[in-house]
MARVO-977694 format. One record per atom (N, C-alpha, C): x, y, z; residue in one letter. Coordinates in pm, whole numbers, plus 50000, padded with zeros to 5 digits. Layout:
N
XYZA...
***
This chain:
628
489594501346304M488644511746343M489414522646417M489184535046376A489854546346441A489064550846563A489784555346668L489134560446788L489124575646783L487994581546816L487844596146817L487674600846961L488384611646996Q488214617447129Q487094627647124Q486124626147211I484954634847211I485114645147323I484874657647291A484944668447390A483624675947395A483234680547512E482034688647526E482244702147458E481144708347407P481274721347343P481944731447436P482954738547382G483654748747459G484804743547543G484934730247550Q486024724547627Q487214721547538Q488374720347600S489574716347529S489414701947483S489934698347364P489904684347323P490754675647416P491584682347503E492354674947602E492034680647741E490824677347793P490424683547918P491314679648035P492084669048019H492974664748126H494304672148125H494564679648017A495844686548005A495924698148104A497084699748167L497274710448263L497544723648192L497024734348250K497294747548194K498664752248240K499244761148159R500594766048188R500514778448276R501034777148395A501004788248490A502344789248560A502754801348591V504034803448661V503844813748771V504754813148867G504854823448970G506114831548947G505994844548955I507134853448931I507424861649055I508664860949098D509154869549205D509914880949140D509244892349130L509864904149069L510624911449179L511914908349193G512694913549303G513444926249271G513974932449374T514764944649356T516134941549300T516774931349354T518114927649310T518084916449207T517324905949237N517194894449147N515734890749131N515394885349016S514054880548991S514144866048944S513054858848958L513044845048909L511624840348888L511494829148817V510204823648781V510164809048822V509004804348864A508844790548907A507514785148854A507394771948851T506174765448809T505994752748890T504834746348875V504544733748944V504564722448843V505424712748867R505484700848783R505544688648874R504724678748840N504634666548923N504304670049067N503394680049083N502904684249214N503984690549302N505084694749243R506134701349319R506524714549252R506744724549336A507174737449282A508674737149256A509074742349141E510494742849107E510774755549031E511944761149056T512344773148984T512924769448849T512784778448754L513204775848616L514504783348587L515414776648519S516714782548489S516804786348343S517854794248308D518084797648169D518924786648104D519344788647981I520064778247908I521424775247971I521924784648053D523194782448121D523014776748261D521764773048296G521504767048425G521384776948540G521264789948511R521184800048616R519724802848649R519384801748776V518014803948820V517724818848839V518634825848905L518434840048933L518664848448809L517754857748785L517914867548678L518144881048745L519334886848736P519534900048794P518504909948742P517914917348832S516874927148793S517544939748740S518244937848631V519044948648569V518674949448422V518434961548375V518094963748234V519044974248177V519654970948063R520554980347997R519994983847859R519954996847831Y519485001647701Y520685006147619Y520755001147497T521825005047404T521205009447273T522055014447184Q521565018447052Q521035006346975Q521574994547006E521184982346933E519934975846990E519584978847115G518404972647174G518494971847326G517784962147383V517674960747528V518334947747572V519094948647681V519724936847740V519234935647883V518834923547922V518284921348057V519084910348126V519384912348255G519964901648335G521464902448352G522124890848339H523544889648370H524414898548280H524114898648153E524914906648060E524774921548091E523574925748128A523364939748164A524104943148292A524054934248391K524734936748518K526234938048499K526804930148407A528244930448383A528684943848327A527754951248263A528094964048201A527794975848292A527344973148417A526914983948505A528024993948534A529254989048553A530354998048589A530805006748473A530695001448349I531175009048233I530085017648169I528805014448196D527715021948136D526595023948238D526885030748350P525905031748459P524665039748426P524785049348334L523635057848304L522565050748222L522985040448151N522025032848070N521715019048130N522345015948242T522135003148307T521345005648436T520125001148437L519195004648544L519064993148643L519414995948768I519444986048876I518494990548987I517914980749058S517014983549171S515844992349129S515334990049009I514254998448957I512964996349036I512864985149107K511654982549186K511434993349290K512544999649334R512415010349433R511685022549378R511615023649248L510955035149187L509505032149148L509095019649160M507735015949118M506705023149205M505805030349140G504755037349212G505205049449289G506445053949268R506965065649339R506805078149253R506835089749318G506665102249246G507965110049235G507985119649141N509175127749119N509595135249245N508605140449319E508935148349437E509665140049541E509275127249554E509905118649653E511365115849620E511715116649491L513035112549447L514035124049438L513585136249470Q514465147749454Q515735146549539Q515595140549658N516755139249747N517455125849732N517025117649633Q517595104349619Q518225101949482Q518215112049398E518715110149262E520185105949262E520965111249356K522375107549361K522535092749388K521695087449474Q521775073249508Q521495064449388Q520595068749300F520255060749182F521195063149066F521815074849058S522805077948953S522215077248813S520945080148799Y520315080048667Y520075094448621Y519795095948491R519475109248438R517955110748437R517415116348547F515975118348554F515585130348469F514485128948399V514005139248308V512945147548378V513095160548374S512105169548434S510955171548335S509745168448382N508555170748299N507365172748391N506195174348331N504995177048410N504405164448474N504885152848435S504345140348489S504875138048630S504005131948716V504455128548850V505255115548849V505145107848739V505885095248728V507315098248686V508305092348752P509705094748713P509965090048570P510735097848495H511165094148361H512695094548358H513275084348298I514725083048297I515225083248153I516245091448128E516825092347994E517835081047975E517665073447866T518575062447834T518925062947686T519875054447647A520245053547506A519085048347422A518155041647486G516985036347414G515795045547420G515975057647472G514875067047482G514475069647626G513425077547645I512935080647779I512105068747829I512445063847948K511775052048002K511225054948142K510125048148175T509555048848309T509865035948384T509785036048517P510015023648593P509085012348550P507875015748510I506935005348467I507424998448340I507905006348245E508415000548121E509654992048145E510514996748235I511744989348266I511404976048332I510464976448427S510044964048493S509394954448395S508704959748295A508084951148194A509134943248117A510314948948097E511394941648028E511834929448110E511914931248242I512304920148329I511224909248327I509974913548336L508864903948334L508814896348201L509084903148092S509074896647960S510144885847952S511324888848009E512424879148007E512054866748089E511444868748204L511034857548288L509924849548222L508984856548160A507884849748092A508404841147977A509394846347905M509974838647794M510614825847847M511274826547961R511864814648022R510774804448054R509634809348104G508524800348135G507934794048010G507764801947905K507194796747780K508094786047720K509404788547719E510334779047659E510384765947738E510274767047871T510344754947953T509044746847944T507904753747944L506614746947946L506094744047806L506734749447704G506374745947568G505154752947512G504944765447546G503814772847488G503494785347566G502454792447519E502034804847583E501514802047725E501724811747813L501304810347951L499824813747965L499114805548042D497684808248067D497494818348180D498454819748266G498324829448374G499564829748461G499744841048530V500894842648619V500424848648751V501124845248856V500984851948985V502284859249010V502194872249036I503384880449060I503384884649206I504524883349271T504604887049412T505034901549428T504544907649534V504894921549568V505134922249719V505914931949765P506064933649910P504704935949975P504524930450093A503234931850160A502884946350186A503914954850197Y503664968850229Y503524977650106Y503554971849987F503274979649867F501884985649878F501774998649852D500465004749856D499775003349721D498605009849709D497795008349589D498535012549463D499265023749472A499975028749354A501055019049309A501785013449405Q502875004349370Q502344991249314Q501224986449368R500604974249314R500084976649173R499464988349153Q498944991249020Q500074992648919Q501184998548960A502344999748870A502854985948830A502844976448925T503264962848894T502324956348793T501034958348809K500064952548715K500214959048577K500494971948576D500684978848447D501904973348374D502974970648449A504184964948389A503884951248330A503094943148401A502724929948351A501864931048226A501004941048222S500154943148105S501004946647983S502004955048002I502904958547891I503654946247843I503974937247937A504694924947902A503774914447840A502484917447833G501534908247771G501154896447859G501194898247991L500914887248082L499504888048139L498904876548159N497594875548223N497824873448371N497634884148450V497914883548593V496714877748665V496914866048724L495854859648801L495684866548935L496804870748992R496734877449121R498104883049157R498104894149231L499304898749299L499304892549438L500384886349474L500464879149602L501554885049688L501224887549814N502234892749906N503384882949920N504604888149912E505794879649917E505864871150045E505604876850163P505674868550284P504664857050283P503464859750232T502454849250225T502914838050131T503504841750021A504024831849927A505094823249992A505924829350074A506984821750141A506414811450237A505374814950308A504744805550401A504164793650325A503604796250209V503054785450126V504184776150078V505294781950038A506414773949988A506954764650096A506944769050221Y507424760750331Y506414750050371Y505224750450310G504214740550344G503574742950478G503694754950530L503104757850661L501584757550656L501014758350534D499564757450520D499054743450552D499944733650557K499544719850586K499364717550735K499834726850818Q499644725550962Q498214728751001Q497804724351118D496434726951163D496244741451204D497194746751279S497054760451328S498404765651373S498454778351400G499694784351448G499844798551399G500714806151465V501024819951425V502444820051371V502614826251254I503884825851183I504344840051154I505614842551171A506204855451134A507074853251010A506874861650909I507674860950786I508554873350781I509854871250797Y510834882150793Y511484881950655Y511174892050575D511574892250434D512454904450408D513754901950397L514714912750372L515414909950240L514994917050136G515574915050004G516614925649971G516824927649844G517814937349801G517384951649825G516084954249811G515644968049824G514424970349909G513804959649958T512594961250038T512654952250160T511964956350266F511804948050385F510344946950420F509904934850452D508534932350495D508524923150615D507624925750706I507344916550815I505834914150816I505444901750814S504024898250818S503784888250930S502714890351003I502294881051106I501064873751053I501194860751031L500114852750973L499544843251078L498244841451074R497624831051157R497074820351065R497424808051093L496964796651015L495914789151095L494744787251034T493664779751097T493054770350995T493304757451010K492754747150923K492984750450775K494224753450742G494584755850603G494304769750552G493784778450639V493474792150597V494514801650655V495184809250567F496124819450610F495384832650626F495514838550742E494994852050764E496154860950806E496344871950736V497414881250771V496914890250883V497464888251001L497034896151117L497564910351111L498774911951062A499374925251055A500554924950959A500814936350900T501964937750811T502714950450848T503964950650815G504774962550835G505984961750745G506844971450754G508034970750671G508504984150621G509314983450520N509944995350465N510204992550317N509554999950230S509654997350087S510955002550025S511835008150106A513125013050054A514245009750152A514294997150194L515344992750284L515694978250252L516964975450231G517354961750200G518854960350186G519274949650120G520694946850102G521424957750027G520714964849939D521344976049868D521854986549967D521104988350076D521504998150177D522714993150255D522824979950274F524024974350334F525234977850246F525064975550115D526154978450020D526544993250025D525525001850033Y525795016250033Y526555020450159Y526185014350273A526885017450398A528335012750392A528545000850332I529904995750319I530715004750225I530065009350116M530755017950021M531195031050087M530355036450172Q530735048750244Q531955046150331Q531995034450396W533145030850479W534395029050393W534235022750276V535375020850184V535935034450142V535065043950112C535525057250074C536345063650186C535925061250311E536695066550424E538085060350431E538165047350398Q539455040550402Q540375045550290Q539785049550178L540575054350065L540955069150080L540345075750174S540595090150190S541895092650265S542495103650232T543655108550307T543425123250336T544285128950420E544145143250451E544335151750327E545215147050238Q545475154750117Q544375152650011Q543845140550004T542815137449903T541625130349967T540775137950034P539575131750094P538625126749983P537925115950012L536995110049915L535655107549982L534595112649921T533245110349970T532395104349860T531295098349899V530385092149801V529875102549702V529625114749753E529095125249667E530055129049555E531345126849575E532345130749475E532595119849371E532015108049391L532255097049297L531535099449165L532175095449057S531495095448927S530545083448926S529555083348836P528655071648827P529425058648807P530485059048725E531275046948701E531975042148829E532585051748902Q533265048249027Q532275042849131Q531125049249139E530135044949237E529665030749209E529395027749083R528925014449048R529995004049077R531245007149047E532324997749073E532504995249223E532445006149302L532605004549445L531424997349509L530214999649458L529054992349509L529184977449483L529684973949365T529904959849333T530934953549426T532034960749450L533064955749541L532534954849685L531694964449724S531134964249858S530204952249877S529434949349774C528564937549778C529404924849791C530554924649722D531454913149729D531994911349872D532364922349935L532814921750074L531734915750164L530534920650147K529414915950229K529174900950212K529184896350087E528914882250059E530044873250109E531294877950100Q532414870150152Q532274867650303Q531764877550373L531684876650519L530544867750567L529774862150474T528784852250512T529464839450560T530604836250496D531334823850529D532684826250594D533164838650593K534484841650646K534394852150757K535424852850836S535474862950941S536144875750894S536904874750782T537594886350725T537504885650573T537304897050509A537214897550362A538104908850311A538624907050188V539534916950128V539114919549984V539164932349944I538964936149804I540114945149762I540324946249632S541354955149578S540704965749491S541114978349513Y540594989349433Y541744998949404Y542124999949277K543215008749233K544485006449316K544864993849320K546094989449389K546034991149540K544834993349594N544654994249738N543894981949787N544484974849881D543784963549943D543014968550065D541724965350067I540864969950175I540314957750247I540534957150377E540114945750458E538954949850550E537944941150552L536774943650638L536504931050720L536354932650851T536054921150937T534554920150959T534114908651005R532694906551030R532214915851140R533044918251240E532674927351348E532464941551296E533354945951205Q533194959251146Q531924960051062Q531654949450987L530434949050907L529204950150996L529214942851108N528074943451199N527824957651248N528894965051278Q528744978851323Q528134987651215Q528474984851090L527964992850979L526484990350953L526054977750968I524684974350929I523724973451047I524224973651169D523344972651286D522234983251288D522524995851254P521435005851252P520345002451151P520734996451038L519744992750938L518914980850985L519584970851046I518854959351099I517894963851209I518324973551288A517474978651397A516154984051344A516194990251227K514954995251167K513984983951137K514514972651091T513634961251061T513064955451190T513864955051296L513374949551422L512294958351483L512424971451465L511404980751513L510074978051443L510134975551311A508914972351236A508314959151284A509174949551319C508684936751372C507904938751501C508454946751592K507794949251720K506454956351698K506434965751603R505194972951575R504124963451519R504534954251434S503574944751376S503034935151481S503884930951575L503394922551685L502344930051765L502594942851790R501624950851865R500334952451785R500454954851655D499254956251572D498434943451570D499134932051569A498444919151564A497854915451700A498264922451805G497744919751938G498264906851997G499494903051961I500054890652013I501434893252071I501904883752150D503234884452209D504174875852127D505454878952133K506424871152055K506444856452097K505984853552220A505934839652266A504884831652190A503924838652125D502884831852049D503354827351911D504524832151867I505024828851733I505554814551731I504974806251643A505394792251633A506594790651541A506624798351431N507714797351334N508064811151282N509354813151255V509824825251188V510504820951059V509994825750947V510524821950816V511404833250764V512604829850721M513524839750666M513444839550514M513234851150456V513064852450312V513944863850262V514444862450140G515244872950079G516724870450095G517494873649991G518924870949991G519674877250105G519184888650156S519894895550263S519794888150397S518874878450407T518774870850532T519874860250542T520714859050441R521894850450453R522914856550551R522804869550570N523724876350662N523544870750802N524634866250863L524564859750994L524094869351103L524454882151090R524034891951190R522514893651188R521944893451069V520494894551056V519824882751125V520294870651096R519704858651156R519834858851308R520984863151357Q521214863651501Q520234873151569Q520074885151513N519194895151574N517734890851569N517334884551459V515944879951447V515674868851547V516634859651562A516474848851660A516344854351801A517134864551833E517064870551967E515734877551990E515234884351886L513974891551902L512814881951926L512694871651843F511554862451852F511804850751947F513044849851998E513404839452093E513164825352038E513464823551908C513404810351846C514264810651719C514754799051681E515594798151563E514744799151437E515064808151345P514254809651223P514474798151126P513484796051038L513574785850934L514394791250817L515424783750778V516304787950669V516594776350573V515714766050575D515974753950496D515904756250346D514964764350302I514794766850158I515624779050120I516224778450002D516994789649949D516154802449961D516594812250038P515764824250059P515504832249932P516334830049829D516094836949702D514974830249622D514744817149644R513784809749563R512414808149628R512354809549758V511174805549831V509914813149787V510024826049759V508854834049722V508294829749586V509164827849489A508704823549356A508044809849363A508554800949448M507974787649460M506564788349518M506374796949619G505034798749674G504074804749574G504564814249493A503724820349391A503314810049286A504224800849252A503914790449154A502814781249206A502864777849334L501824769349393L500454776249387L500444789149414Q499184796549407Q498694797949264Q499614800249170A499224801449029A498634788448979A499184777249023D498674764148981D497224762249023D496874767749138I495484766849184I494584776349106I495014788949094L494174799149032L493934796648883L494894790048816V494724787648673V493754776048648V493444768648753G492454757948739G493014743948743G494314742548772N494904729148778N494574721948908N494194729549012K493804723649139K492564730949190K491764724349273P490584731149326P490974742749416P490144753249414D490434765049495D490494761649644D489774751049682S489724747549824S491074742949878S492034740449789D493344735849836D494044746249924D493734758849898L494454769249972L493654782149968L493524788450080L492814801250088L493734811350152L493984822250083L494874832650134L494084845250164L494234850550283L493544862650321L494584873150358L494684883950278D495614894650306D494864906250370D495584916950401V494954927950472V495284941350408V494454951350442V494694965250401V495774971050492V496884976250438P497974980950524P497684994150594P496875003050533L496555015950595L495055018450578L494435025250675S492995027650671S492595036150552S491375033650502L490825040950388L489535047750432L489345060250393G488165067350437G487835079450352G486945088050405L486435099650332L486545112150417L486625123450349E486585136350417E485145139950449E484885144050573T483565148850612T483705163350657T482565169650689M482565183850725M483515186250842M484195197750837G485145201250941G486535196250915G486765190850793G488095185650761G488445172950836G487405165050873L487615152650946L487635140750851L488255129750896V488325117450817V487415107150880V486495101850802E485635090950845E486185078150784E486735069350866K487345056950817K486235047050778K486305042150656V485335032250607V485915018150619V487165016550575I487855003650591I489085006050677I489144999050789H490215001450885H491464993350851H492584998450896R493874991850876R493834977450926R494484968550849N494574954350880N493234946950865N492284952950788T491064945850752T491394935550643T490854923550657T491124912850562T490534916250425T491304913650317I490824915850181I490754902550106I489914901650002P489064912249947P487934916150043P487514928950034V486504933950126V485674944650057V484394945150093T483494955750048T482774961250170T482834974350189K482134980650300K481434993350251K480244995450304A479445007150263A479025015050386A478835027850366Q478395036650474Q477535047650415Q476515052050490E475615062450440E476015076050493E475955085950403F476235099750438F475065108250391F475055120850427T473955129650386T474475143650354T473555152150312T473925165750273T473995174850395T474745185850380F474945195150490F474045207450478F473715211250354K472925223350333K471625220150261K470615228750285D469335227350214D469545229150064D468865220849984G468915222349840G470195217649775G471065211249849Q472355206649795Q472115195849689Q472645197949567T472415188549456T473685181349411T474795184049475A476055177349439A476875175249565A477735165249559M478595162349673M479995159249623M480995165749681S482385162949649S482885151949741S483445141449682I483895129849759I485405129149752I486025129649867H487485129849879H487925117049949H488645108349878V489095095549931V490485097149992V490665091850114L491905094050188L492455080950243L493745081150275Q494445069650330Q495275074250449Q495155067450561G495955071250677G495265068150807G495945070950918E495445067251050E495025079251135E495265091451087R494975103351167R493515107551150R493085117051234E491685121251235E491415132951140E492455140451104L492275152251020L492735149550877L492045155450782V492375153950641V493815158450614V494205169150678S495535174850655S496665165350696S496345155550782D497375146250830D497345132850757D496465131450659C496345118950583C496725121250437C496815110350363R497205111150222R495975111150132R495915120550041S494815121249946S495025111049833S494005102749810L494085092749703L493345097149577L492155102849593A491355106549475A490215115749516A489695122949419R488505131249436R487565128949319R486265128549346F485285128449238F483975134249291F483025137149201E481785143749241E480575135149207E479585135649296L478285129549270L477315140849242L476775141349121R475835151949083R474445146049058R473445154649060G472075150249033G471315146249158G471815150349276I471085147549400I469825156149402I468625150349429P467405158549434P467515169149542P467095181449516P467175191949619P466255188749737P466815187449855M466065184249976M466595192750090M465905191850203V466425198650321V467685191350366V468555198550436A469795192450481A469525180150567A470255169450537G470125157150614G469095147450562G468335151350459A467285142550408A467795132650304A468825136450229A469345127650124A470125115950187A470075104650120H470805092850166H471835089050059H473095091950087I474175089149993I474935076950044I474835066149970R475505053850009R476845053049935R477935052850011I479275052349953I479885038749985I480315031849880T480825018249893T482305017849857T483125012149946F484545009849921F484724994949892F485444992049785Q485724978049753Q487224976549725Q487884967749800V489294964549779V489364950249728V489954948349610D490004934949553D491174926949609D491344914749560A492364905749613A493774911049590A493934920349494D495244926049466D495504938649548D494534942549632G494714954349714G494374967249641G493664966549528L493294978349451L491894982949491L491694996049498L490495001949555L489585008249449L488275005749463S487275013049384S486245018649481S485735030749451V484775037649537V483555041449455V482365038149508N481115040949439N480225049249531N479585059549476A478665067949552A477295067749483A476235065749561E474895064849502E473875071549593E473005079949532E471875085649604E470745075349596E470355069749710T469535057549710T468125059449656T467545071449669S466165073249624S466045074249473S467085079349405T467025081249260T467915071549183T468905065949251G469845057149181G470945064549110G470995077949127V472095085649068V473415080949130V474415078049045A475645072049097A476875077749027A477985076349094A479295079849037A480305070149096A481375067349021E482345057449066E483735061649021E484735057349095I486125059849057I486955047749096I487885044149008I488885034049040I490125041549084I490535039349208V491645046949263V492955041349211V493575048649120K494865044749062K495835056549070K496295059749191P497215071049202P498485068549124P499105079149079S500265077748991S501575076349067S501535077249197Y502765075049273Y502395070349412Y503325064149481G503045058049610G503715065149725G503595059149842L504185064649963L505645060649973L506445069750019S507835066150047S507885058750180S509015052350207D509145044850332D509035054150452D509605066250443D509535075650554D508095079950580D507325081950471E505945086150487E505115075350556E505305062950515V504565051850577V504915051050725V506195051350757T506635050650896T506085062250977T506165074350921D505695086150992D504185085551016D503425080550916M501975079950930M501585070751046M502255059551058L501945050151165L502415055451300L503645060851303R504165066151429R503315077751480R502955086651388D502165098251428D500785094451479D500215083751420S498885079451464S498905074951609S500035069251654F500155064851793F500475076651885F501475084451847S501955095151936S500945106551948S500075108351847N499115119351851N497685114651875N497515102251920A496165096551934A495275104952025A495795108452145K494995116152242K494635129852185K495635136552128R495385149952073R494405149251956R494535138951871D493635137551756D492185135751802D491995127851909I490635125651960I490045138852009I490865146752078E490385159752127E490035169052011E490905169351910I490655178051795I489405173551720I489245160351704R488065155251633R486785159151708R486805157451841A485635161151920A485305175951902A486345184451901Q486115198751883Q485565201651744Q486145195451641R485675197851505R484225193351487R483865181951548E482485177051536E481515186851599E481885192551715Q481025202451779Q480985215451697Q482105218851634Q482125230751548Q481175229151429Q481165217351369V480265214651256V478815215451302V478525209551418E477165210151471E476775224651501E477725232451554A477445246451582A477145254151454A477925251751349E477705258551221E476315255251165E475935242451175R474615238451125R473505245451203R473655246051336L472635252251421L472565267251398L473725273851388I473765288351365I473095291851233I473415284351127E472825287250996E471315285350996E470855274251056A469425271351057A468655281851138A469175285651257L468475295351341L468525309351281L469625312851217S469725326051155S468645327751048S468445317450967I467405317950864I466025318650928I465805310551032A464495310251098A464185323551164A465155329951231L464915342951294L464605353551191L465265352951078E465015362850974E463615361350918E463145349050907E461825346650847E460685348850947E460825343751071D459685343651164D460005349451302D461215354151325G461585358451459G460755369751512G460555380251433Q459795391751480Q458345388251505Q457805378751430E456385375151440E456115365851559E456985356251584L456705345751682L457405347551815L458335356751825L459065358851950L458825372752005L458815373552139S458745386752202S460105393452186S460155406052217A461425413452203A462485407552295A462095403852419D463085398052512D463555384452463D462605376152413E462975362952363E463915364152243E463615373352153F464435375352034F465845379652075F465925388952171K467235393852215K468045382752282K467375374752368A468075364052441A468605353452345A467785349652246L468215339452150L469325344752061L469215357252019S470275363251935S471585364052011S471525367652142L472735368452223L473375354552239L472535344252256A473055330652271A473735325952142A473175329752028I473795326151899I475145332951885I475225345751927D476505352851920D477555346152009D477145341952128N478075334952218N478545321852156N477635314852089L477985302252023L478985304751911L478815315651837K479755319051730K481155321351788K481215328451901R482525331251962R483165318352014R482415309952080S482975297452133S483365288052021S482645288751909H482955280351793H484365283051743H484775295651750N486085299451696N487215298051796N486885298351926E487955299652026E488035288252126E486945281752159D486915272752274D486985258052233D487125249352334G487205235052312G485845228652297G485855215252282A484615207952253A483585209452365A484015208652493D483055209152604D482355222652610D483105233652589K482515246952593K481525248752477K481915244152357I481015245452242I479755237152264I479915225052320R478755216452347R477805223152444R478355229652547A477515236452646A476745247952582A477405255552494E476735266652426E475645261652332E475925250152264I474905244252176I473665240352256I473865234052373E472735230052457E471945242252504E472665253152536R471985265452580R471135271252469R471695271552346V470935276752232V469735267952204V469925254752210N468805245552185N467685247752287N468095249652414G467085251952518G466285264552493G466955275152451L466265287852423L465425287352295L465785278652201S465105278552072S463995267952063S463855259452164D462845248852156D461445254552139D461095264552221A459755270452212A459555277052076A460595283752026F460525290151894F460285279851784F460965268351792A460795257751693A459375252151697A458815250551818A457455245251830A456435255051771A456625268051797R455715278051741R455795278251590R456995276951534R457145276651387R456425264751328R456525253251395M455865241351343M454345243251345M453825248351459D452385250751466D451945260551359D452725271051339N452395281251241N452385275551100N453335267051068N453405260950935N452245251350912N451855244051018I450705234851004I449435242850977I449235254051050K448055262451026K448005267650883K449165271950833K449225276950695K448885265850596K449375253750624A449125242550533A447655238750532A446945239850649L445535235950658L444585247050615L445105258950604S444265270450569S443565268050435S442185269550436G441425267850312G440995253650286G441295244150377H440915230050360H439955225950470H439105215750443H438185210250542H438775197250595H438495194050721L439085182150781L438685169350709L437475169750644N437035157550572N437995153850459N438735163850409E439675161150301E440805152150348E441015151650479F442115143850534F441625131350607F440365127350583D439785115450646D440515103050597D441015094950691N441785083050653N440965073150575N439625073250593T438805063250523T438805065350374T439215077350329S439245079950185S440515075250120S441485070650201L442765066250147L442635052250088L
***
């Protein structure tokens, strides 16, 4: 007798079979893929046993090469060999104008805000280049797991903004991947260390990779990770260490007769020297002195000299750490564990400085290159359905406040910085003028009070608002940030249901300097911003009052006011106009109160007059409540 396996309709004939899921760490210098097998996360290697895949893509006439073979050709074909492309994800052409030399690529000038790079394989964008890396990693996962992938979790720096996250998702889409979630790299590292198994505690994740730096302060409570604060620099990492060393090497090679600067290097020379500089740096992890040879010149670098070269860069990361502690509202004594992530944390100077800052020895047990991918694999295993969702709950935060432009060029924050995501928040607004049937909605990002000091994300219009008196319409605007940190904004007039919506997908992101400046300026200008906001709010109120009274005086002033009353109120309005343009909030507020005091009697007479006009020709019995 044959046995038949019975499955419920719509279910797999093997309901016990695990789905294929992987975690991908799409890094600046190296990338890798991991999965969960036998309840343990493990990284996957290629046929040669290599776990790390250099994040390098080379385009040739014959096709595309990714990884080790591409990296080996960087010195001989730098214009077609693209390295550290993650630094360009979500960035705009304008931001890169002063950095093109550092990248040594042939950027194409066009009308698009997205950078385009000329290669032997055609014009390519950072998104397309990143898709090649993701495809290579996905292929490794398919070959190891024996079939198509059901889902992937891709990690991103915690400080990636909306544009950079969206660019990562677009790259995954081109690679044909089903993205279950974008996961912050520091959060993934905490998961890999098993810190989620503890009852409680505050954890700092110091993540210094090849091209990005992140610091995250996490609070763990009964298996729930909450990101208290994030900070970092999306264009700072080990690549900058290499660049600083290369500048020093050029100084050593220079003579009075033949000076040598980085700017004078050809792309081939620059790539070769960067490779040698990286070799010097890596040697000094285990040695006190390192030597390289370049054109028959032996160049020696000591660990002390290296420390002097990279200390200013490390100092930038420590400053971000201090800022994140302040944002989280905690002291460094509250930190239970410090986790080191990223290949650049192998540098002994980095570890020393971090230990001194947090006054505790950091965790370095897991390979810092693998830890993020392993955490992503654990999360992917849950999200794909192999484990119950209750096994782990991750709560990330919005890195910068999100809001709207209101009258007077002010910013009304709807979702504040460091709010836990996913999140949905709504706020009601109204019209400014009588008969207004449309509203322009301007979505902004930043910490300042004025529109001019924040970053514009998107604009859209809500049309079809019923014509009403100013302030009568109820416009409900809803901000929704999903688990990947992507924003959608919906506007609806509540009485009619007229609505408009936009998915905020800006084509380029913030540079590291812009992010740093936005946060620094929000602190240093806080007092001044509050004063300016107060003044602008009074100016808006003054404009509303002046417009309303001017119309009322034109319609009924001569009829309802005596000559002296009309003159006094008109003079008060003129004074309010002058103070609106010249004086501070307190002076404008005082003038508004004076005008209101003089106009109260006029407003009452207008109301009485309008009621008489409305009742004219009607009998009181028509308004008897018993007839209702």
